[in-house]
C-alpha positions in Angstrom: 0.0 0.0 0.0 2.9 2.4 -0.6 1.1 4.4 -3.3 -2.1 4.4 -1.4 -0.3 5.7 1.7 1.0 8.6 -0.2 -2.5 9.6 -1.3 -3.6 9.5 2.3 -1.0 12.0 3.3 -2.4 14.4 0.7 -6.0 13.9 2.1 -4.7 14.7 5.6 -3.2 18.0 4.4 -6.3 19.0 2.5 -8.4 18.5 5.6 -6.3 21.2 7.3 -4.3 18.7 9.4 -7.2 17.7 11.6 -4.9 16.7 14.4 -2.5 19.5 14.2 -4.9 22.4 14.7 -8.2 24.2 14.2 -10.0 22.9 11.1 -10.9 25.3 8.3 -14.6 24.9 9.1 -14.1 25.6 12.8 -12.1 28.7 12.3 -14.7 30.0 9.9 -17.5 29.7 12.5 -17.9 32.3 15.2 -20.4 33.9 17.6 -20.8 37.6 18.1 -23.3 37.1 20.9 -21.2 34.8 23.1 -17.8 35.8 24.5 -16.3 32.9 22.5 -17.5 29.6 21.1 -16.4 26.5 19.4 -18.3 25.1 16.4 -18.5 21.5 15.2 -15.3 20.3 13.8 -14.8 19.7 10.1 -14.4 16.0 9.7 -10.9 14.6 9.5 -9.4 12.8 6.6 -8.3 9.3 7.6 -4.8 9.3 9.0 -2.4 7.4 6.7 -0.6 4.2 7.8 2.7 5.4 9.3 5.0 3.8 6.7 8.1 5.3 5.1 7.8 6.2 1.4 10.7 5.0 -0.8 13.4 7.7 -0.9 11.4 10.1 1.3 11.2 10.6 5.1 9.1 13.7 5.4 7.7 16.9 3.9 7.5 20.6 4.8 4.9 23.1 3.4 5.5 26.9 3.8 2.8 29.2 2.7 0.1 31.8 3.3 -3.6 32.3 2.8 -6.1 35.2 2.4 -9.9 35.3 2.7 -12.6 37.9 2.1 -15.7 37.8 4.3 -19.2 39.4 3.9 -21.5 40.7 6.6 -19.2 43.5 7.8 -16.5 41.1 8.9 -12.8 41.9 8.4 -10.7 39.9 6.0 -8.4 37.1 7.1 -4.7 36.5 6.5 -2.7 33.5 7.5 0.9 32.3 7.4 1.8 28.7 8.1 4.6 26.1 8.3 3.4 22.4 8.5 4.6 19.0 7.6 5.3 15.4 8.7 8.4 13.3 9.4 8.8 9.5 9.7 10.4 8.9 13.1 10.8 5.2 12.4 9.0 2.5 10.3 5.4 2.5 11.5 5.5 5.9 13.3 4.9 9.4 11.7 4.9 12.8 13.4 2.6 15.5 11.9 3.1 19.1 13.0 1.7 22.6 12.3 2.4 26.2 13.3 0.1 28.9 12.0 -0.1 32.7 12.6 -3.7 33.8 11.9 -5.5 37.2 11.8 -9.2 36.5 11.9 -12.0 38.8 13.1 -9.5 41.7 13.8 -7.4 39.6 16.2 -4.0 37.9 15.7 -3.3 34.5 17.2 -0.9 31.6 16.9 -1.9 28.0 16.9 0.5 25.0 17.2 -0.2 21.3 17.1 1.4 17.9 17.0 0.0 14.5 16.2 1.4 11.0 16.0 0.3 8.2 13.7 1.4 4.7 14.7 0.9 1.3 13.0 -0.3 -1.3 15.5 -0.5 -4.3 13.2 -0.9 -5.0 9.4 -4.6 -4.2 9.9 -4.8 -1.5 12.5 -3.3 2.0 13.1 -4.1 4.9 15.3 -3.5 8.6 15.8 -3.3 10.9 18.8 -2.8 14.6 18.8 -3.1 17.9 20.7 -3.2 21.6 19.7 -3.5 25.0 21.4 -4.1 28.6 20.3 -3.5 32.0 21.7 -6.5 34.0 20.3 -10.1 34.0 21.3 -11.2 32.5 17.9 -8.9 29.6 18.5 -9.2 26.7 20.9 -7.4 27.1 24.3 -6.7 23.4 23.8 -7.9 20.5 21.7 -7.2 16.7 21.9 -7.9 14.0 19.4 -7.6 10.2 19.3 -8.5 8.0 16.4 -8.4 4.3 15.5 -8.4 2.9 11.9 -9.0 -0.5 10.5 -8.1 -1.8 7.0 -10.5 -4.2 5.3 -10.5 -6.8 2.4 -7.5 -8.8 1.2 -6.1 -5.8 -0.7 -6.6 -3.5 2.3 -8.2 -0.9 0.0 -11.0 -0.1 2.4 -10.3 1.8 5.6 -12.8 2.7 8.4 -12.1 5.1 11.2 -13.5 6.3 14.5 -12.2 9.5 16.1 -12.9 11.3 19.3 -12.3 15.1 19.8 -12.5 17.3 22.9 -11.8 21.0 22.9 -12.2 24.1 25.1 -12.4 27.8 24.2 -10.3 30.5 25.8 -13.2 32.0 27.7 -13.3 29.0 30.1 -17.0 28.5 29.3 -17.5 27.0 25.8 -16.3 23.4 25.1 -17.0 20.7 22.6 -17.0 16.9 22.2 -17.1 15.4 18.8 -17.2 11.9 17.3 -16.3 11.1 13.7 -17.0 7.9 11.7 -15.4 7.7 8.3 -14.8 5.2 5.5 -12.2 5.6 2.7 -11.5 3.6 -0.5 -7.9 3.6 -1.9 -8.2 2.7 -5.6 -5.3 1.2 -7.5 -6.1 3.7 -10.3 -4.6 6.7 -8.5 -7.6 8.0 -6.7 -9.0 8.0 -3.1 -12.6 8.6 -2.0 -13.7 9.3 1.5 -16.8 10.1 3.4 -18.3 10.2 6.8 -20.4 11.9 9.5 -19.5 14.0 12.6 -21.6 14.3 15.7 -20.7 17.3 17.9 -22.1 18.5 21.3 -21.4 22.1 22.1 -21.7 23.6 25.7 -23.2 25.5 27.3 -26.6 24.6 26.2 -25.9 21.0 25.0 -26.2 22.1 21.4 -26.2 18.9 19.2 -24.8 19.1 15.6 -24.4 16.6 12.8 -22.3 17.2 9.7 -21.5 15.1 6.7 -18.4 15.2 4.5 -17.0 13.8 1.3 -13.6 14.1 -0.4 -12.0 12.9 -3.6 -8.2 12.9 -4.4 -6.8 12.2 -7.8 -3.2 12.0 -8.9 0.2 10.3 -8.6 3.1 11.0 -6.2 6.0 13.1 -7.7 3.6 14.4 -10.4 0.5 16.1 -9.0 -2.6 15.7 -6.8 -6.0 17.3 -7.0 -8.3 17.1 -4.1 -11.9 18.3 -3.7 -13.8 18.3 -0.4 -17.3 19.3 0.8 -18.6 19.6 4.3 -22.2 20.4 5.3 -24.3 20.4 8.5 -25.1 22.0 11.8 -22.8 24.1 13.9 -23.2 25.0 17.5 -21.9 28.6 17.8 -20.1 31.4 15.9 -16.6 32.4 17.1 -15.8 35.6 19.0 -15.4 38.6 16.8 -17.8 37.5 14.0 -20.5 39.9 13.1 -24.0 38.5 12.9 -27.0 40.9 12.6 -29.9 38.6 13.2 -30.9 35.2 14.7 -29.7 33.6 17.9 -26.4 32.5 16.3 -26.8 29.0 17.8 -27.5 25.7 16.0 -27.3 26.9 12.4 -26.5 25.2 9.0 -23.2 25.9 7.1 -21.4 24.5 4.1 -17.7 24.5 3.2 -16.1 23.6 -0.2 -12.3 23.3 -0.6 -10.1 22.6 -3.6 -6.4 22.0 -3.7 -3.7 21.3 -6.4 -0.3 20.0 -5.4 2.3 20.1 -8.3 5.8 18.8 -8.3 8.3 21.0 -10.2 11.2 18.7 -9.5 11.8 15.4 -7.7 11.8 17.0 -4.2 9.8 20.2 -4.3 6.9 22.0 -5.8 3.9 24.2 -5.1 0.4 23.9 -3.6 -2.5 26.2 -4.4 -6.0 26.0 -3.0 -9.4 27.7 -2.8 -12.1 27.6 -0.1 -15.7 28.8 0.0 -17.7 28.8 3.2 -21.3 30.1 4.0 -23.6 30.3 6.9 -26.8 32.4 7.5 -24.7 35.4 8.7 -21.7 35.7 6.3 -19.8 34.1 3.4 -16.1 33.5 3.1 -13.9 33.1 0.0 -10.3 32.2 0.3 -7.1 31.4 -1.6 -3.9 29.8 -0.3 -0.5 29.1 -1.7 2.6 27.3 -0.5 5.9 25.8 -1.5 6.7 22.2 -0.3 9.9 20.3 0.1 10.3 16.5 0.3 13.3 15.1 2.2 
């Protein structure tokens, strides 16, 4: 499953490194009425089996992003460094460090996650992250277990648990994600799943569904499309919302990414994001250089 493992790493990156930090859907969601709030998490891509790729031990992405928001909200800008490194056969460390200016506040979020192969059929991930701004989590922890199926191990199911707390000491979230992925031998990966999230105070229940498709070949290019839709609990601090109670609303996010190798060990990544809820829309672009080693 060497080729399939590589595709899984791309899916992990497109999902905004679910272990290493605040997801793109979560940072989009905010609450003007509450001091701060945490919305349901975007569903994670399945963590890849922690195997070494031939001739490659890790990868680093260095880039930035910019988003425009409607509804009187200020625009966003982000700078990030993220990547992964194989510590030993069967164990991979993912990391992320981002400086973000959202809703007129600057904050830094850092995260680490570890993916470890337990057996030929099972692997797991654990991770933690923390942010310094009100729109970021004070802390977040994740743990997930994955199981390969069929003789070819092309089907992978996952079950993940997330717990987080906001910086106001009041809002907190618990989420459970169930996912299934199919790793084709024809250079594509499809994934889908559901997320259940409970936001407090108020015990606000939320369900979201997601689907993603990745096409391409390692050392050439990858294209990934992902859509996420469902119910959020709250909006983050600083977001402007003129009407409604800002609790338990529907939102949709679509993201696209192209990763292109220009040489054997480096290339560029470009992406676009679109997010909408009843209170504002967000359109974003991101670009980065990546280096394999």
